[in-house]
N, C-alpha and C positions, 0 to 999 in steps of 0.2 A: 124395784122392788117397793112396792108401797111403804111410807114410814112405820117403822115398827111400833110407832105409838098409835097406828090407826090400825094394826092389824085384827085386835080384840081388845076388851075392855080391862081383859087381865091376862096377863102373862105368868104362867106356872113359872115358879122356881124351883128348878130340880135338882135333886142331890141323888146321883145314882151310885149305888154300893156295889151291886152286881148288874154287869153288861146284860145279862139274860133278862132284867125287867126292862131294860131301855124302850125296845120297839112295841111290847104290850103295853108299857105306860103310856106312849106316846100316840098310841093308836086308842087308847081310852080318852085321852085329852083332846084329841081331835073329833073324836064323834061326839064330845061333849060341847064342841063348839069353840073350842080355846086351841087354835092351830100355832101360835106361837110359843115354842118352848125354849125357856133358858135353861140350860144344863151346865151347873155351875163346875169349875174346875177347882174343886175342893177333895175330890178323891182320885184315885189313881184310874178308876175305872171311866171317868168322864169323856177323856178323848174318843176310846173305843165306843161309849156310849151315842155320843155325838156323830161318830162313823154310821154306826148302825142305824140311826134314826135318819138320817142325811139318806142312806141308800135303800130304806126299808118301808119308811112312809113320807113318800113323796108328797102326800097333801101337809105336811107339818112343814113348818118353818121356823127349823131349831137354829138356835144361836148360843153362844159362851157368855156365862157370868163369871164372874170373879176374874176378869180379864187385868193383870196387874203389872204386866211386864210385856216388852216385846217380842220374847220369847214364847209367852202363853198366847199372845196374837198369833204368831206364827203357827204354833201348835193346833190352836182353835179351827182357822182356816182352811188348814191342812186336812183336818178331820172332816170339813165340810158344814163348818158353822156360816150360817148365812146373815147373823148380826153378831155384834160383840157389846158386852156389857162389863164396866168396871165399877167397883165400888167407890172409886176416886180418880184423880188424875194426874198427871205430870205431863210437861212438855214434852219428853222421852216418849211416855205412854201414845200421849195424842197423835204425836207423829206417825207412829207404829200403826195405831190403828186407821189413821187417815191413808196411809201406805198400804192399806191392807185390800182396800177397794171394797168393803162391805159395810152396811151400815152400823154404826155405832152410839152408845149411849155412855158416854162419861158421868161418871157419879160427882156429885156436888153436896154440902149440906150447909153453905154459907153465901150470902149475897156477893162477897167477893168473888168465890169461885163461879158464879154464874156469869158475873161481868167480865170476867177473865175469859171465859169459855165463848161469851159474845164477842167480844175482842178478837178472839181466832176464829171467828166466822161459824161457831158452833152454837145452835139453838135448840138443840133436842138433847135431854140430858135425863140422866136416873138422879132422883132426889133420895138419899140415904145415908143414914138410917131414919126414915121418915117419920116415925111416933118418936123417936129420941129427938131427932133434931128439931120437931116443932110442930109436926105436923100440919093438919088441914089450914091451921091459922098462918104458920110460917108462909105455907105457898100462897095462900090468899093475900097475904101482905106483899110477896114478891110481885103479884101479876100488875100492880098501880105503876111502879117506876118501870119494871122488866116484862112488858106485855109481850114480848118477843120471843122468851123464853120458854119452852114446853116442856113438861116433865111425866116421866114413869116414877111415881113414889114407892119404894119398896123398902120393907124393913118394919115387921110389927103389923102389918094392915090384915084385917080378918074380913070374912063375909060381912060382918056386920058393921065395919067400917069404910070399906071400900066405896059406899055409894055417894059418901060426903067428898072423897078426894073426886071422885069421877064428876061430880058436879061443878067443880072448880074449872074454870074455862082456860087455864094455863095448864090442866093434867089431861093426857091422851089415852092413858091406860094406868093400870097399878099393877104392880108384881108382888105375888104372894105364893105362898106353900099350903095354904089351908084346905086347897083340895086335894092333897097328898098326903092323907095321914099316916103317920109310920107302919100303925098297924095294920091299915090297908096294903100298904107294900108289901110288908113283911109275908102277908097271907096272899099276897097277889089277887087281892081283891078287885079285879080291874073294873068292874061292873058298878063298884062304890066308887071307883075315883071319877067315872063317865058322868056319874049322877052328881057329883058335887061341881065337877066341871061344866055341867050343863048349868047347875045353878048360877056359877059364877059369870058364864058368858050371858046371863040373861039381865046383869045388872045394869047393861048400856039402856 
């Protein structure tokens, strides 16, 4: 599989409460040009949502977010996740993600964490929480001493701030949920989700 960082400029970060929403939501995102979809493991519905998207929306590249243990790695991959994203990492979690056989983005927010991952042979990472951890200024500062590290910043990013992240040479894509307004999900307004996804996919 192409690097997760290169599939699209924006990876939607999706919280699914109702499994019935998973497939139409994924179809709207794909139609809008965002094929890589991160379903966070924050709700009981998440594994079944991943399973449904993997089975019924083949053009989507569905992944699992909020992967924080070896158990959640196994759960996500068995549900059909094609990539894994964690908010942070430990050696135990890193070993489990590596053993899973699917691409993964371990989360970092400090220079030491980045160096530690590079030392372990990992050069693609999630930068989280992006805005709270220093935003574009922090990432730009990292590019000098650590040019081999590439990031997907996530956390507090919006349509208006995404372009400044995407302009950085060490950023492959950004993660965000602004194309998934809660009121649109509640009203099942998939046309609006598709429209917002199309705006996001045009950012590159």
